[in-house]
Backbone bond lengths (Angstrom), bond angles and torsions (degrees), N, CA, C in turn:
res aa  C-N    CA-C-N  psi(-1)  N-CA   C-N-CA  omega(-1)  CA-C   N-CA-C  phi
1 M - - - 1.407 - - 1.571 112.20 -
2 K 1.357 114.65 -42.54 1.417 119.40 178.05 1.519 111.75 -62.79
3 L 1.402 115.40 -33.94 1.521 116.23 -178.29 1.514 106.08 -67.51
4 I 1.375 120.39 -39.46 1.488 123.61 -179.22 1.506 106.60 -61.22
5 K 1.287 122.53 -53.34 1.428 127.69 -175.51 1.648 107.90 -57.09
6 R 1.350 115.46 -40.91 1.415 116.82 -176.25 1.481 109.70 -71.78
7 F 1.367 116.03 -35.80 1.465 123.72 176.52 1.510 110.61 -59.07
8 L 1.428 114.88 -50.31 1.442 121.68 177.87 1.556 112.96 -56.90
9 W 1.283 118.75 -40.59 1.496 123.14 179.94 1.455 109.35 -66.25
10 I 1.315 121.27 -33.89 1.419 122.72 176.99 1.528 109.25 -72.19
11 L 1.273 120.47 -42.04 1.521 123.03 -177.86 1.507 113.88 -75.67
12 L 1.382 118.42 -27.03 1.429 122.74 -174.21 1.635 107.72 -57.51
13 P 1.296 120.33 -47.04 1.493 114.43 -173.31 1.591 106.94 -73.57
14 I 1.250 120.72 -27.70 1.505 117.75 174.24 1.535 112.56 -67.50
15 I 1.304 115.91 -42.42 1.504 119.78 177.85 1.515 110.19 -62.39
16 L 1.300 118.54 -45.70 1.426 119.55 -178.41 1.533 112.72 -70.50
17 T 1.278 118.84 -30.73 1.520 122.06 171.60 1.514 111.76 -64.99
18 A 1.389 116.06 -40.23 1.387 122.44 178.15 1.605 113.83 -64.29
19 C 1.355 111.15 -44.30 1.451 120.42 179.01 1.546 110.53 -65.61
20 A 1.265 117.15 -42.01 1.480 119.09 179.86 1.526 116.88 -66.97
21 S 1.375 114.21 -29.96 1.395 119.98 177.63 1.450 121.90 -76.81
22 T 1.416 112.95 -15.40 1.433 118.06 -176.86 1.639 111.13 -76.08
23 T 1.192 117.02 153.84 1.508 121.36 -177.86 1.483 104.47 -111.35
24 L 1.365 111.76 153.07 1.453 117.55 178.27 1.557 109.71 -79.94
25 P 1.325 116.85 147.00 1.500 121.13 -173.42 1.541 106.61 -65.33
26 A 1.248 119.82 146.56 1.423 125.44 170.23 1.493 113.86 -71.73
27 K 1.306 121.00 155.84 1.471 123.39 176.01 1.449 117.09 -48.34
28 N 1.346 116.88 -38.97 1.349 119.56 -170.98 1.577 110.22 -102.91
29 Q 1.385 110.44 56.62 1.391 119.58 -173.11 1.456 117.96 -55.89
30 P 1.404 117.99 -45.81 1.507 115.73 179.63 1.513 115.11 -53.86
31 Y 1.289 117.22 -39.01 1.495 120.56 -179.33 1.508 108.86 -69.36
32 L 1.356 120.06 -36.71 1.467 120.92 179.25 1.502 107.09 -68.52
33 D 1.355 121.84 -38.71 1.512 122.45 173.96 1.466 113.52 -58.08
34 A 1.307 113.54 -34.59 1.523 117.90 -179.36 1.510 104.87 -70.70
35 E 1.336 120.36 -37.52 1.498 119.99 -177.23 1.503 107.15 -68.03
36 K 1.336 117.74 -33.70 1.559 118.09 177.92 1.425 108.51 -69.08
37 E 1.377 123.89 -39.44 1.378 128.33 177.06 1.497 109.70 -56.19
38 I 1.335 117.47 -47.22 1.413 124.01 -177.28 1.533 115.07 -61.17
39 T 1.280 116.54 -28.73 1.516 123.12 -179.32 1.490 107.69 -64.98
40 T 1.315 119.58 -26.56 1.360 121.68 -177.77 1.496 111.73 -92.97
41 L 1.266 120.84 -3.57 1.477 125.37 -176.26 1.607 110.01 -99.03
42 S 1.261 112.71 152.77 1.542 113.81 174.35 1.519 107.08 -84.62
43 P 1.294 119.84 164.08 1.402 123.43 -179.54 1.500 115.68 -54.79
44 D 1.365 117.58 -32.23 1.382 122.68 -175.41 1.531 110.91 -77.92
45 Q 1.363 120.22 -0.78 1.397 122.86 -179.64 1.531 114.87 -108.51
46 Y 1.279 122.35 -6.85 1.375 123.02 170.66 1.487 114.86 -148.72
47 L 1.330 117.02 166.80 1.466 122.60 -172.59 1.533 106.59 -151.69
48 Q 1.294 117.30 135.55 1.392 125.84 178.96 1.556 104.56 -102.30
49 L 1.449 112.00 117.07 1.495 115.86 -174.39 1.498 106.90 -84.01
50 S 1.294 120.33 173.37 1.389 126.43 -179.37 1.532 117.36 -63.41
51 D 1.448 114.88 -26.76 1.454 117.08 176.10 1.542 110.96 -88.83
52 Q 1.308 115.11 16.89 1.410 122.81 -178.12 1.512 119.39 72.96
53 T 1.376 115.21 2.36 1.412 122.70 174.60 1.561 108.78 -65.75
54 I 1.251 120.41 142.51 1.417 122.38 178.51 1.575 108.45 -108.24
55 Y 1.341 110.39 128.56 1.559 112.05 176.81 1.518 106.74 -107.07
56 I 1.264 118.24 130.74 1.453 123.12 -177.88 1.536 109.89 -115.04
57 S 1.289 119.54 116.52 1.451 125.58 -179.41 1.456 108.34 171.17
58 E 1.310 116.98 -164.99 1.499 118.29 175.09 1.544 107.87 -78.39
59 V 1.294 116.50 131.94 1.413 121.42 -179.20 1.516 110.48 -114.86
60 R 1.300 119.16 130.77 1.446 122.10 -175.66 1.477 110.20 -96.43
61 A 1.282 121.39 118.13 1.492 127.60 -171.97 1.524 110.46 -69.63
62 D 1.382 117.81 -23.52 1.366 119.85 -177.49 1.489 116.18 -79.78
63 Q 1.417 117.44 -0.36 1.439 121.09 -174.72 1.560 108.07 -108.17
64 Q 1.301 112.92 160.45 1.492 119.46 175.46 1.612 107.56 -62.77
65 H 1.246 115.82 164.24 1.479 123.77 -172.51 1.525 112.04 -50.55
66 Y 1.350 121.04 -58.47 1.440 124.40 -175.48 1.545 105.78 -74.43
67 Q 1.305 119.53 -37.10 1.533 117.94 -175.49 1.462 108.85 -65.53
68 A 1.409 119.37 -26.63 1.470 120.88 178.86 1.440 109.87 -63.53
69 A 1.288 118.70 -33.73 1.492 127.68 -178.09 1.484 109.82 -77.41
70 T 1.305 122.06 56.08 1.407 127.56 -173.17 1.524 109.30 -136.02
71 G 1.322 121.54 128.59 1.418 127.12 -179.55 1.461 113.80 128.14
72 F 1.313 124.41 -168.76 1.476 122.12 174.48 1.402 111.39 -76.63
73 G 1.349 115.97 133.88 1.431 119.71 -175.65 1.450 116.27 -173.57
74 K 1.318 122.31 -165.50 1.392 130.13 178.16 1.444 114.01 -126.49
75 L 1.369 119.30 131.33 1.473 119.44 175.31 1.495 103.97 -114.35
76 I 1.340 117.47 136.83 1.376 127.07 173.13 1.441 112.40 -118.52
77 S 1.274 120.13 115.75 1.521 128.49 -170.94 1.527 105.41 -86.96
78 P 1.436 116.75 153.47 1.446 120.48 178.97 1.597 110.43 -55.72
79 D 1.360 115.09 -32.78 1.406 114.99 -175.95 1.612 113.85 -78.43
80 G 1.321 111.69 2.90 1.465 115.94 177.55 1.478 117.01 94.37
81 S 1.441 116.96 -7.42 1.336 116.96 169.69 1.513 121.37 -63.12
82 I 1.290 120.37 149.43 1.494 118.89 -171.60 1.511 107.86 -132.77
83 Y 1.380 116.88 130.18 1.405 124.05 177.94 1.580 107.56 -117.85
84 Q 1.429 114.10 131.09 1.430 116.34 171.80 1.478 109.33 -127.36
85 G 1.293 114.95 126.72 1.450 119.16 -177.41 1.547 111.45 161.01
86 Y 1.321 114.19 -151.32 1.411 117.20 175.50 1.502 114.72 -81.95
87 V 1.397 117.25 135.29 1.382 122.08 178.84 1.568 113.25 -118.53
88 K 1.241 115.38 141.67 1.450 115.87 174.76 1.517 110.18 -139.06
89 N 1.391 112.02 119.78 1.416 121.84 -177.49 1.598 113.45 57.47
90 G 1.395 112.11 38.63 1.473 115.80 178.22 1.462 114.23 83.07
91 K 1.274 122.90 3.98 1.499 123.99 178.65 1.535 112.74 -126.91
92 A 1.358 113.41 148.09 1.482 113.98 176.64 1.526 108.68 -59.11
93 H 1.384 114.68 134.35 1.376 114.89 -178.38 1.598 106.03 -161.33
94 G 1.301 115.57 110.33 1.427 124.23 -172.61 1.486 112.26 112.53
95 F 1.329 123.83 -161.06 1.399 122.65 179.37 1.554 113.56 -78.49
96 G 1.268 112.45 138.21 1.506 115.28 -177.68 1.537 107.20 -169.50
97 K 1.382 112.86 -177.50 1.412 125.60 178.84 1.476 111.81 -125.57
98 S 1.334 113.85 123.28 1.491 115.47 178.22 1.564 106.44 -110.14
99 S 1.341 118.73 132.70 1.397 126.81 177.93 1.461 108.49 -114.94
100 M 1.294 123.75 114.58 1.487 124.38 174.90 1.478 111.07 -94.74
101 I 1.436 114.38 153.05 1.405 117.27 -177.01 1.507 112.58 -66.09
102 T 1.240 122.42 -16.30 1.448 129.83 -179.15 1.547 108.37 -73.44
103 G 1.266 118.76 -17.04 1.485 124.97 -178.82 1.505 117.24 104.97
104 E 1.365 116.48 -3.48 1.505 119.58 175.36 1.502 108.55 -79.03
105 I 1.355 114.00 142.42 1.461 121.98 175.82 1.484 112.63 -127.05
106 Y 1.343 120.55 129.80 1.461 125.27 -175.45 1.451 103.77 -117.58
107 K 1.364 119.77 125.38 1.516 125.48 173.34 1.555 103.77 -123.33
108 G 1.286 111.62 115.78 1.413 118.26 176.39 1.487 112.95 166.99
109 E 1.291 116.00 -156.58 1.483 126.54 -171.16 1.611 106.40 -82.29
110 H 1.319 112.51 140.27 1.531 119.61 176.04 1.556 104.56 -129.90
111 Q 1.243 114.65 148.68 1.539 120.46 167.56 1.491 109.02 -135.38
112 Q 1.292 118.59 123.69 1.404 124.91 175.74 1.556 112.94 57.84
113 G 1.331 116.36 31.58 1.481 117.97 175.15 1.562 112.63 96.40
114 I 1.255 121.82 -1.90 1.458 124.32 179.64 1.482 112.62 -121.32
115 F 1.335 113.90 160.83 1.445 119.78 173.12 1.494 112.29 -66.54
116 E 1.295 121.53 118.49 1.521 121.20 -176.09 1.473 104.40 -151.08
117 G 1.324 118.12 120.85 1.502 124.62 -178.18 1.493 115.62 105.63
118 R 1.318 114.72 -151.21 1.501 119.29 -177.82 1.551 112.00 -82.33
119 G 1.316 116.95 142.23 1.394 115.85 177.40 1.566 110.24 -175.71
120 K 1.322 115.28 179.98 1.447 125.15 175.23 1.519 110.78 -130.61
121 L 1.337 115.77 125.69 1.465 121.73 176.94 1.498 108.02 -111.78
122 T 1.354 115.87 115.91 1.472 119.16 -178.99 1.567 104.63 -103.92
123 L 1.223 116.99 126.03 1.539 124.23 -179.72 1.496 108.33 -81.34
124 S 1.397 116.28 170.42 1.382 121.28 -174.90 1.565 108.50 -68.71
125 D 1.295 122.91 -25.91 1.462 124.30 179.78 1.548 111.39 -82.46
126 Q 1.343 118.04 2.13 1.549 124.39 -178.70 1.504 112.30 82.77
127 S 1.266 123.09 -7.52 1.483 124.73 167.35 1.513 105.40 -61.14
128 F 1.302 113.77 154.89 1.537 116.32 -179.39 1.533 113.68 -152.03
129 F 1.273 115.58 153.83 1.440 123.61 171.87 1.493 109.56 -115.34
130 I 1.427 114.39 132.11 1.415 119.52 -179.81 1.521 105.48 -125.66
131 G 1.321 118.46 129.14 1.403 120.88 -179.66 1.462 112.83 158.62
132 E 1.380 114.50 -134.98 1.436 119.78 -171.34 1.526 109.65 -111.12
133 F 1.252 117.81 141.44 1.506 122.07 176.77 1.542 108.55 -118.66
134 K 1.316 116.69 145.89 1.470 122.54 171.95 1.499 104.27 -138.47
135 N 1.375 112.90 134.42 1.534 126.60 176.63 1.510 106.99 44.30
136 N 1.366 117.32 55.62 1.457 120.89 175.19 1.538 117.91 66.86
137 K 1.257 116.39 12.31 1.488 121.61 179.62 1.542 111.09 -127.63
138 V 1.368 109.43 154.45 1.505 113.44 175.36 1.531 112.72 -66.79
139 Y 1.266 119.53 139.69 1.462 119.89 -173.29 1.544 110.36 -120.91
140 R 1.358 119.03 -64.28 1.400 124.09 176.29 1.535 109.77 -136.50
141 G 1.317 116.92 143.41 1.372 120.37 -179.42 1.446 115.84 153.64
142 E 1.379 117.71 -155.62 1.464 118.79 178.70 1.603 106.48 -129.38
143 M 1.351 109.85 141.34 1.431 121.89 176.45 1.489 108.62 -102.59
144 H 1.254 120.88 114.92 1.539 125.84 -178.24 1.535 107.60 -102.33
145 F 1.363 111.89 116.18 1.515 116.69 -179.03 1.534 111.78 -92.97
146 I 1.385 115.64 157.18 1.449 114.76 -173.78 1.596 117.00 -64.90
147 D 1.460 112.14 -16.19 1.390 115.75 173.57 1.410 118.32 -86.30
148 G 1.385 114.06 10.20 1.467 121.30 175.11 1.527 114.62 91.87
149 K 1.284 119.32 -7.10 1.482 121.20 174.34 1.429 112.39 -72.38
150 V 1.307 115.73 149.96 1.462 124.51 178.85 1.490 111.40 -124.70
151 A 1.266 121.77 128.67 1.492 124.63 171.71 1.550 111.27 -114.72
152 T 1.250 112.84 134.04 1.525 116.67 179.16 1.504 114.42 -101.13
153 L 1.272 117.73 130.15 1.440 120.50 -178.92 1.547 107.18 -109.69
154 Q 1.373 114.38 128.16 1.469 114.13 -176.56 1.478 107.35 -129.08
């Protein structure tokens, strides 16, 4: 028991020093996490676009800036939202998953950076809409509420 107490007294200053030296996370933590991720990537694996969105994937140096951000990859917006899926000219285009910092998740078709086509939007309270989207808005389908009720939009 004395050995354990002595060991704790040795570790306590080290633990307190480590705790005192940590900094609080910034409000825009998802974007900062992306910056940390980028420091481990080589320049041909990411690209910062002019709107400050970060594209992570294989980047072709022989293409123009936005054209280089084409293919399967990850887009991280300055607001912290993350898209994973097919990207065309720096925008979500094709099937993918968009995760917003407010807790909503959209899985489905995108065109030129917006929800367009079939998909599922899960809200932060776990209710969800599944169906068709037009111009970033629900169009036709079913809204499933957490109490089990279903509303049909036509």
